[in-house]
C-alpha positions in Angstrom: 213.3 19.9 64.6 210.7 17.3 65.6 208.5 20.0 67.1 208.5 21.9 63.8 207.1 18.9 61.9 204.5 18.3 64.6 203.3 21.9 64.3 203.3 21.6 60.5 201.3 18.4 60.5 198.7 19.9 63.0 198.4 23.5 61.7 198.5 22.9 57.9 195.2 21.0 57.9 193.7 23.6 60.3 194.6 26.5 58.0 193.2 24.6 55.0 189.9 23.9 56.8 189.6 27.5 57.8 190.2 28.7 54.2 187.6 26.2 53.0 185.1 27.3 55.6 185.6 31.0 54.8 185.0 30.4 51.1 182.0 28.3 51.8 180.5 31.0 54.1 181.3 33.8 51.6 179.5 31.8 48.8 176.5 31.0 51.0 176.0 34.5 52.5 177.2 36.8 49.7 174.2 38.8 48.5 173.6 38.6 44.8 175.3 35.3 44.3 173.5 33.1 41.8 173.5 30.0 43.9 171.8 31.7 46.9 168.7 33.0 45.1 166.4 30.0 44.9 163.4 31.4 46.7 163.7 35.1 45.8 161.3 37.1 43.5 164.2 39.0 42.1 167.2 37.1 40.7 170.5 38.2 39.2 170.9 35.8 36.3 174.2 37.1 35.1 176.6 40.0 35.7 179.5 41.2 33.4 182.0 43.8 34.6 182.5 46.7 32.1 185.5 48.7 33.0 186.5 49.9 36.5 183.1 50.9 37.9 180.4 49.7 35.5 178.6 46.4 35.2 176.0 44.9 32.9 173.5 42.7 34.7 170.6 40.5 33.6 167.9 40.6 36.3 164.8 38.3 36.3 161.6 39.6 37.9 158.0 38.6 37.4 158.7 36.4 34.4 160.7 39.1 32.5 164.4 39.6 32.1 165.8 43.1 32.3 169.3 44.1 31.0 170.5 46.9 33.3 173.6 49.0 33.4 175.0 49.5 36.9 177.5 52.2 37.8 178.4 54.0 41.1 175.7 56.6 40.8 173.1 55.1 38.5 171.1 52.0 37.4 169.6 52.2 34.0 167.4 49.8 32.2 168.8 49.0 28.7 166.4 46.3 27.4 163.5 44.1 28.5 162.7 40.6 27.3 160.7 37.5 28.2 162.1 34.7 30.3 163.6 31.9 28.2 162.2 28.4 28.7 164.6 25.9 30.1 
């Protein structure tokens, strides 16, 4: 019984640290994530899922914002606007 508690005390923090590390790496290296786009010319400002396969995305490029529709086989520009001042 003592061996069970020793394993629990040792392995539980290890599993928690591995889960935290995996989430940190996924956030840092996932392409298209908002936090990982500081020095890129093309930035995904916001993305909204629309149904099973479609998404609406606001993409910023060259001082303009584009609203695009993304599906499995197509990407269509819906609207274009200027970048908002922050």
